[in-house]
N, C-alpha and C positions, 0 to 999 in steps of 0.2 A: 303873362296876365295872371293876376291873383285868382286863386281858386275861391269860389263863392260858397261852396258847401261840399260835404262828403256824403257817401252812401249812408254812413252812420246817422247823420242828421236826418236824412230822408226817412230811414226806417224808424227812428225814434219819433219823428213827427207823425208817421202813420199810426203809431201806438199811443199818441198823445203823451209822450214822455220826454219831449224836447226841453222842457224847463229843467233847470239844474236841480231843484228839490225833488221833482218827480223822477229824474234820472237816478239820483242818489238812492232813493227808496228802492227802485227796481234793482240797481246794482248791488245794494247790500242784501236784498232778498236772495238774489241768485248766488252771490258770494257765500252766504251762509250755507247754502245747499252743497257747495263744493268743500268748504273748510271754514269753520267759524272764525278762524283767525284772519281770513281775507275780508270779512265784512267791514272792518274798520279802515280799509285801504282805498276808499273811493277817491277819484282824482279831485284836486282842488278846482274852484270855479274857473280860474284862468286857464288851467290845463284843459278843462272840459271844453271851453270855448275854442281852444286851438284844435281840439279833436273835431269839433263840428265844422270848422272852417278849412281844415286841412293844413293849417300852418304848423306842421310838425316836421322835424328833420330826421329824427331817429324813431325806431320802433319803441312803443311804450314799454313800461316795466312788464316782465313776464307774468306777474300776478294780474295786472290789468288785462293783458292779452287773454289770459285764461278765462277771466270772467266775461269779457266781451264776446268771446267765441261761444261761451255757454248761453249768453243772452240771445245770440243769433245763430242757432245751430246750422251747420252746413256752410257757414261763411268764415273766411279767414280774416285776421286783422288787416292784412294787406287790402283785401276787398273792401272792408268797412271804411278804411281811410282813403279809398280811391273815389274818383268822381262817379256820380250816378251815370248810367249808360246814356241817357238822353242828353245830359250836360256835356258828357265827354264827346258825343258825336257832333255837337253843335258849337263847342267852345271856339271862340275866335271869330265867329260869324255873326253873333248877336241874335241868331235865329236858327231854328232847326232845319238844316240843309237836308233835303230828301236823299241825296246821294250819300252823304255821310251817315245818315241813319241806316240806309240799306247796308252800307259797309259794316256798320256796328253790329247789325243783326246777323250778317253773314259770318262774323268772327266766331260764332259758335256758342254752345251752351255755357261755356265758362263766363262769357259776358252777360248772357241773358239771365243766368241763374240768380245772381245776387239781387237783382232788382225786380225781375218779372216773375220768378218762379212761384211766389206766393199767390200772385194774381192769376197765373195760369192754372193753378190748382183750385183756387177759391171761386173764381167767377162762374164756371159751369155749375158748381154746387149751389151757388146763390140762385142761379136760374132754375135748377131743380127745385129748390125750396119755394120759389115763386110759383112754379107750376103745381107744386104739391100743397099750395096754400090752404085749400079747403079740405081735400082728402087725398091721400097717397094712392095712386093707381096701382093695379096689380103688377104691371111691368116694372115700375120703379121699385116696388117692394121686393119683387123677385131679384132684381139687380143687387139690392142691399143685402139680401140673404145670401146670394151666391158669393158676393165679395167677402162676407164674413167667413163663410166656409173656406174660401180660397186662402184667406189670411191665416186661418187656423192650420193649414198645411204648409204654407210658405214660411211661417215663423219658425218651423223646425228645419227648414232647408236653406235658409239664408241667415246672415248675421241678424239677429232679432231687431236690434236697434234701427236697422235700415227701414223697418216697416212702421216705426212709431208714428211718424207724421201721418201716414195714410190711415192707420187704425184710429188715431185720436181725432182726425178730421171726420171720419165716418161716424164715430161715436157722437161727436157734437151735432152732426147733421141729424142723426136718428133721434137724439135727445130733443132737439128743437121740434121735430115733427111729432114726437110723442106728446109734447106739451100742448099741441093744438087739438082742436076738436076733430076726432076721427070716429069711424064706426068701431064698434067694440072689437070685431075680428081684426081690423087693421091695427088698432091700438095695441092689442095683445101681441101681434107679430112684430110691431116696432119695438116693444119692450123686450121681446125675445132677442131681436137683433142687437139691442143695447147690451144684453147679457153676453152675447158672443164677442162683440167688439171690446167690451170691458175685460173679458177673459184674455183676449189677445194682448191688450195693454198690460195686464197683470203678468203675463208670461214674459213680456219684454222687460218689464221692470225687475222681475226676479232674476232674469239672466244677466242683467247689468248690476246686480248686487244691491238694488234699491228695495230692500225688504219691506220697509214701512209703506212705501208707495205700492208695492206689489200687493200687500195685504189690503190696502185701501181699495184697489181696483178689483181684486177678487171678491171683496165684501160687497161692493155694489153690483158686481156681476151676479152673485148669488141672490141678492135681493130682487134684481130684475127678473131672474129666472123664476123665482118663487112667485113674483107678481104675475108672470105670464103663465103660471101653472106648468112649467117645464121642469120636471124632477131630474131628468137626465142632465140638463145644463146646470142645474143647481148643484148636483153631485160633482160634475166636472169642475166647477168653480171651487167647490170645497176641496177637491183633490189638489187643484192648483195651489190653494193656500197651504196645504200640508207640505209643500216643498220648503216653505220658509223654516219651520222648526226642524225639518229633516237636515237642513244644511247649516243650522245655527252652531252646533247640532243640539237638539233637545228632544230625545226620543219620547220622554214622558209627555211632552206637549203635543207631539205627533199623535199619540194615543188619545190624548184629551180632545184633539181636533176631530179625529175620524171616529172615535169610539161611540159617541152618542148616535151617530147615523147608522153604524153597523149593528148596534144593539137593537135598533128598531126593525120595522118590517121593511125588508130590502128586496126590491125586484131585481133579478139578474140583468145587469147591463154592463157594458164596458166600464162605465164610471164607478159602479160599486165594486167591480173587480179591481180597479185601480186603488180604491180606498183600502181594500184588503191587502194589496201590495204594499202600501205605505205602512199599514199596521205590522206586516211581516218584517219589514226592514227595521222598524222601531223595536220590535221584540228582540231581534238579533243584536241590535246595538246594546240592549240591556242584558245580553247574555242568556236569554230565555229560549233555549232551543225548542222545547216542546211547543210553546206558543208561536214561535216562528214557523215551524213546520205546519202547524194547524192553519195559520193565516195564509201561507203561500199556497197550500193545497186548496183552501177556500177560494182564493183568487182564481186559480186555474178552473175550478168547478164553476164558479159564477160566470167567467168569460165563456166557458163551453156551453152554458145554458142561455147565453145572451142571443138576441136577434142578430144573426150574422150580417145583416145589412147595416148594422150600427158599428161594425168593426172595420175601421179604415184608418189610413195614416192621418197624422196631425193631432193637435191638442184637444180636438173634440171627440176623441175616442181613446182606446187602449188596446194595444196589440199583444199577441202572444210573446213576441221577442222581448217586450218590456217586462213581462212576468219572469222570463228567463234571466234577464239582467238583474231584476230585484232579488231573485233567488240566489244568483251568484254573489251579489253584494252581501246578502245575509250569511251565506256560508263563509265568506271571507271574514266577516265580523266574528263568526264562531270558530275560525281557524280550522275549518274542515276542507282540506286542500283538494281532495279528489272530487267532492261534490261541487265545490266552487269552480274548478276547472271545467267540469262537464257542463254546468249551467252556463258558464261564460261562452263556451264553444257553441252551444245551441243558440244563444243570443246573437253571437257574431255571424253565424251562418244565416240567420233570418233577417238581420237588419238591412235596411236600405242605406247604403253608405252615402247617399245624397243628403242624409240628415247631418246636422252640424255638431251635435254634442253626444247623443246617446251611444252611437257606435264606438266613439272614443272611450266613453265611460265603461262600456262592456269590456273593451280591451284592457282597461285599467284593472278590472276584476281578474281577468286572465293573468295579467302581469303580477298582480298581488298573490295569486295562487302559486305562481312559480317561485316568488320570493319566499313565501311561507314554506315551500317544499325545499328550500335551500338553493334553488337555482337563481341566484340574484342577478347574474349577468344577463340571462335570458329575459328575466322580468324587466330589467332596465331597458333592454333593447325593445321590448314590446311597448313599454310606456313611452319611450322616446318616439317610436313610430306613430303612436296614437296622437301625440301632441303636435308632431311635425306634419302630419297629414294636412294637405292644403284645404281639405274640406272641414277640418275641425275648427270650431269657433271657441275661442278662449274666454268663455263666459264664466260665471261664478261657479257652476258645477264642475267644469273641467279644471279650473284653477284650484278649487277646494280639494278635489280628488288628487291632483298632482301634489299638493302639499301633504296630504295624508300618505301618499306613496313614498315621498321623500323621507318622512318619519319612519316608515316601515323598513326601508333599506338601511337606515342608520348610517354609521360611518364606513360602510362597505367600500373596499378598494376595487380596483379593476377599471379597465377602459370604459366599459358600458356604463358603470356607475358614475364615472367622472363625466361622461357625455350627458347622462341624464341630469346631473346637478347643473351643468352648464345650460341645458335647455330650460330647466326649471327656473333658473335665475333670470331668464329673459322673458318669462311670462308676465303679462300685465296683470296687476292685482286689481280685483273689483274694488270700487270706491266705497261700498257700504251704503247704508240707508241715508237718504237725503234728510236734511234737517231744514227747518224754517217754515215759512208760511205756506198757505195753500192758495191755489187759483180757483177762479170760478169754474 
């Protein structure tokens, strides 16, 4: 029997993109974000109709597959060109057979996910919104706050991109609630929640190498925090945005980013200690040892003077091991081997290795100190172990540091150096900042 439609058609219809012109506009927008050269490669009208009806014999061109899978994250091209689950379960009978439908649902999440996952996530949220139509209750507000805090911890313990859907969904929910009439206290807390969710999205975008989008989200996070009167969250968002020039790298822009805040009246908090840490690394990158030592000492002092209840894991705080890591990085930049090795050892001893990036980065500083001391093979062994650790996420920071380490060892010979180069060549490269239009 001829196939009447595909999952692709169903998903496009839900987004009101089923017409050929509307599809092409969306296709080109997404393609530009991947590679500008792909935006001119939309399928022809006849080919598009075959996609919708399932009248295809071979897999589409790889460029088309790449764009389609970006348009529908989490779905493969094979799923997009398959029958929707309801149709698959009832095909041949002309009606939805209950037994077939039960079998389809029993086949597991692989079948449910392509069609039902969006609704499984969105429908309860819509009910929450309906219940919160007049004013958000304290229980719901507490749930939103707790989830934001939880995401701030999980984003450093899981591959960050796996949390993007959840963070973005919650941000949208809170944004809609904040736009409605609320009591002043509730409205302030909703805006504060928005700042937290936006900071999580900024963190995810940065780790995926999407610097322009990361800056965009950190910017709105800071504005929300300022609107809510939460200086701590504002400073945390500012610190997050300092990642971008740090890894460009542009140390003068880092100082331009954090300097005005540090020049003002600063209350000791983990966030202001973090800002001093960024300043310290920037000074080291510029070869200014005096300013580096002053800034790193200031970071330690400020963290020591901070309310200890504010010091905890995750992106909404700053831990002592992070100062040790920043200090190690600075000493490596200044080629001070003994100091770098000691600071790296302190950081590694303190870090929770459940985190996906910073323990590996601290080990890179230790490896770099060995290389600078002439122990290239040991340095390569440590770097290889850091990258191959199953807990290490190969995001923009790890890949950038791996590239710098490769430059540091130069054309060195030896088995460990050869193994390192082989490992480095297998790393996925971050895609860089997205280009193109913006969404609502």
